[in-house]
Short mmCIF file of the C-alpha atoms (twelve columns), coordinates in Angstrom:
data_MODEL
# 
_entry.id   MODEL 
# 
loop_
_atom_site.group_PDB 
_atom_site.id 
_atom_site.type_symbol 
_atom_site.label_atom_id 
_atom_site.label_alt_id 
_atom_site.label_comp_id 
_atom_site.label_asym_id 
_atom_site.label_seq_id 
_atom_site.Cartn_x 
_atom_site.Cartn_y 
_atom_site.Cartn_z 
_atom_site.pdbx_PDB_model_num 
ATOM 1  C CA . MET A 1  12.948  -33.990 -4.057  1 
ATOM 2  C CA . LYS A 2  13.210  -34.945 -7.692  1 
ATOM 3  C CA . LYS A 3  16.244  -33.652 -9.530  1 
ATOM 4  C CA . GLY A 4  15.895  -31.232 -12.464 1 
ATOM 5  C CA . ILE A 5  12.229  -30.188 -12.030 1 
ATOM 6  C CA . HIS A 6  12.604  -27.336 -9.534  1 
ATOM 7  C CA . PRO A 7  13.578  -23.764 -10.472 1 
ATOM 8  C CA . GLU A 8  16.854  -22.348 -9.206  1 
ATOM 9  C CA . TYR A 9  16.691  -20.490 -5.902  1 
ATOM 10 C CA . HIS A 10 18.487  -17.127 -5.776  1 
ATOM 11 C CA . VAL A 11 19.168  -14.575 -3.075  1 
ATOM 12 C CA . VAL A 12 18.406  -11.225 -4.745  1 
ATOM 13 C CA . THR A 13 18.270  -7.615  -3.637  1 
ATOM 14 C CA . VAL A 14 14.841  -5.965  -3.720  1 
ATOM 15 C CA . ALA A 15 15.135  -2.238  -4.442  1 
ATOM 16 C CA . CYS A 16 12.399  0.299   -3.651  1 
ATOM 17 C CA . ALA A 17 11.941  2.788   -6.495  1 
ATOM 18 C CA . THR A 18 10.587  5.499   -4.173  1 
ATOM 19 C CA . CYS A 19 13.089  5.678   -1.315  1 
ATOM 20 C CA . GLY A 20 15.931  3.460   -2.534  1 
ATOM 21 C CA . THR A 21 15.826  1.032   0.403   1 
ATOM 22 C CA . GLU A 22 17.235  -2.397  -0.425  1 
ATOM 23 C CA . HIS A 23 16.379  -5.779  1.136   1 
ATOM 24 C CA . GLU A 24 17.763  -9.247  0.466   1 
ATOM 25 C CA . VAL A 25 15.221  -12.005 -0.145  1 
ATOM 26 C CA . GLY A 26 15.283  -15.539 -1.442  1 
ATOM 27 C CA . THR A 27 13.305  -16.154 -4.620  1 
ATOM 28 C CA . THR A 28 13.254  -17.916 -7.957  1 
ATOM 29 C CA . ALA A 29 13.162  -14.574 -9.822  1 
ATOM 30 C CA . LYS A 30 16.357  -12.976 -11.137 1 
ATOM 31 C CA . SER A 31 15.592  -9.471  -9.773  1 
ATOM 32 C CA . ILE A 32 12.741  -7.635  -8.054  1 
ATOM 33 C CA . ARG A 33 11.916  -3.897  -8.092  1 
ATOM 34 C CA . ILE A 34 9.011   -2.502  -6.108  1 
ATOM 35 C CA . ASP A 35 7.291   0.897   -6.255  1 
ATOM 36 C CA . THR A 36 6.892   1.495   -2.520  1 
ATOM 37 C CA . CYS A 37 8.014   -0.373  0.559   1 
ATOM 38 C CA . GLY A 38 7.185   -0.392  4.244   1 
ATOM 39 C CA . HIS A 39 9.695   2.390   4.935   1 
ATOM 40 C CA . CYS A 40 8.122   4.956   2.605   1 
ATOM 41 C CA . HIS A 41 4.451   3.942   2.174   1 
ATOM 42 C CA . PRO A 42 2.118   6.390   3.990   1 
ATOM 43 C CA . PHE A 43 0.092   3.584   5.598   1 
ATOM 44 C CA . TYR A 44 3.124   2.154   7.376   1 
ATOM 45 C CA . THR A 45 4.790   5.479   8.233   1 
ATOM 46 C CA . GLY A 46 1.649   6.891   9.869   1 
ATOM 47 C CA . SER A 47 1.414   9.912   7.586   1 
ATOM 48 C CA . GLN A 48 -1.704  8.686   5.796   1 
ATOM 49 C CA . ASN A 49 -4.718  10.992  6.043   1 
ATOM 50 C CA . PHE A 50 -8.171  9.517   6.383   1 
ATOM 51 C CA . THR A 51 -11.017 11.535  4.945   1 
ATOM 52 C CA . VAL A 52 -14.582 10.904  5.935   1 
ATOM 53 C CA . ALA A 53 -16.828 10.869  2.915   1 
ATOM 54 C CA . ALA A 54 -20.233 12.350  3.589   1 
ATOM 55 C CA . GLY A 55 -23.203 10.402  2.329   1 
ATOM 56 C CA . ARG A 56 -25.820 11.767  -0.060  1 
ATOM 57 C CA . VAL A 57 -28.266 12.678  2.697   1 
ATOM 58 C CA . ASP A 58 -25.573 14.495  4.700   1 
ATOM 59 C CA . LYS A 59 -24.516 16.447  1.617   1 
ATOM 60 C CA . PHE A 60 -28.136 17.421  0.927   1 
ATOM 61 C CA . ASN A 61 -28.727 18.523  4.530   1 
ATOM 62 C CA . LYS A 62 -25.505 20.508  4.580   1 
ATOM 63 C CA . ARG A 63 -26.276 22.197  1.250   1 
ATOM 64 C CA . TYR A 64 -29.752 23.336  2.279   1 
ATOM 65 C CA . GLY A 65 -28.925 24.114  5.924   1 
ATOM 66 C CA . ILE A 66 -31.113 21.420  7.420   1 
ATOM 67 C CA . ASP A 67 -30.173 20.566  10.990  1 
ATOM 68 C CA . LYS A 68 -30.747 16.860  11.572  1 
ATOM 69 C CA . ASN A 69 -30.968 17.339  15.359  1 
ATOM 70 C CA . LYS A 70 -34.003 19.662  15.126  1 
ATOM 71 C CA . LYS A 71 -37.433 18.114  14.783  1 
# 
């Protein structure tokens, strides 16, 4: 490695703004703050709700009471 061309490597604490969890990571940045982390994000905690969006045809059929199974 050449001397003097690489940024300084720091061990900093990453703080989550939502839940307050802190992690230590190595980086060239002075400090890191994140909005959500793996401990509080709904995707990782399993509390995320999935909604099924109906298409245009399904909305039309539902609005006018058309049963798609009848022919």
